[in-house]
C-alpha positions as CSV (number, residue, x, y, z in Angstrom):
1,M,0.3,-0.5,-0.3
2,K,1.7,3.2,-0.7
3,F,1.2,6.6,1.7
4,I,1.5,10.6,1.2
5,T,2.7,12.3,4.0
6,T,1.2,15.8,4.4
7,E,3.9,17.7,3.7
8,Q,4.2,15.9,0.5
9,L,0.5,16.6,-0.2
10,Y,1.1,20.4,1.2
11,D,3.7,20.5,-1.5
12,K,1.6,19.5,-4.3
13,F,-0.8,22.2,-3.3
14,K,1.2,24.9,-2.2
15,A,1.1,26.9,-5.2
16,K,-2.7,26.8,-5.5
17,H,-4.3,29.9,-4.0
18,V,-7.7,27.9,-4.4
19,L,-8.2,24.5,-4.0
20,Q,-10.6,22.3,-5.7
21,L,-11.8,18.8,-5.0
22,S,-11.1,18.1,-8.5
23,D,-7.4,19.2,-7.6
24,L,-7.5,16.8,-4.9
25,V,-9.2,13.8,-6.8
26,K,-6.2,14.2,-9.2
27,M,-3.7,14.4,-7.4
28,I,-5.0,10.7,-6.1
29,E,-5.5,9.5,-9.5
30,E,-1.9,10.3,-10.3
31,E,0.0,9.4,-7.1
32,F,-1.5,6.4,-6.7
33,D,-2.4,5.3,-10.6
34,V,-5.9,4.8,-9.9
35,S,-9.1,6.0,-11.1
36,V,-11.3,8.1,-8.6
37,R,-15.3,8.7,-9.4
38,I,-17.1,11.2,-7.0
39,E,-20.7,10.3,-6.4
40,E,-23.3,12.7,-4.7
41,H,-26.0,11.9,-3.3
42,A,-28.9,14.7,-3.2
43,D,-30.7,12.4,-0.6
44,E,-28.4,13.3,2.0
45,L,-28.8,17.1,1.8
46,D,-30.5,18.7,4.4
47,V,-33.1,20.6,2.0
48,K,-35.8,21.9,3.7
49,G,-32.8,22.9,6.8
50,L,-31.1,24.8,3.8
51,S,-34.6,26.1,2.6
52,E,-35.6,27.6,6.1
53,D,-31.7,29.2,6.7
54,A,-32.2,32.8,6.6
55,D,-28.2,33.8,6.2
56,V,-28.5,31.0,2.7
57,I,-31.6,32.6,1.4
58,R,-29.9,35.8,1.8
59,Q,-26.8,34.8,0.0
60,V,-29.0,33.1,-2.5
61,R,-31.4,36.4,-3.2
62,A,-27.6,38.4,-3.5
63,S,-26.3,36.7,-5.6
64,R,-29.3,36.6,-8.0
65,E,-29.9,40.4,-7.4
66,D,-25.2,40.1,-8.2
67,R,-26.0,38.7,-11.6
68,K,-29.3,41.0,-12.5
69,A,-26.6,43.6,-12.0
70,G,-24.0,42.2,-14.1
71,R,-21.6,42.0,-11.0
72,T,-20.0,38.4,-11.9
73,Y,-16.5,37.7,-11.4
74,T,-13.6,35.8,-12.4
75,G,-11.4,34.9,-9.5
76,E,-9.0,37.2,-10.5
77,Q,-11.6,40.0,-10.9
78,G,-13.2,39.1,-7.5
79,L,-9.9,39.8,-6.1
80,D,-9.2,42.4,-7.7
81,Y,-12.8,43.3,-6.6
82,L,-11.9,42.7,-2.3
83,R,-8.6,44.2,-2.7
84,Q,-10.7,47.4,-3.6
85,Q,-13.1,47.3,-1.0
86,I,-10.3,46.5,1.3
87,R,-8.2,49.5,0.2
88,E,-11.9,51.9,0.3
89,F,-12.6,50.8,3.9
90,E,-9.0,51.1,4.9
91,R,-9.1,54.9,3.5
92,E,-12.6,55.5,5.3
93,S,-11.3,54.2,8.5
94,N,-8.0,56.7,8.5
95,L,-10.6,59.7,8.1
């Protein structure tokens, strides 16, 4: 059986800013020479709980409004937007 240490795992992904499940699956397939398939089971989701969660509802509504207003960003655009928001906040805080 082949093992990988947490240090080796970290080294493989340290250059990535965002790690997605697909990155981990690809690394497992390459490292262990296996084929991995991820199955999602919708019946395991707590749909009722999510539908009653005020914060989730707020986030979905805000996301819809953002899309309608054309405020959708790629990863880099999103980072630029957040940097700009931080600069504005810091500028206002210094007043």
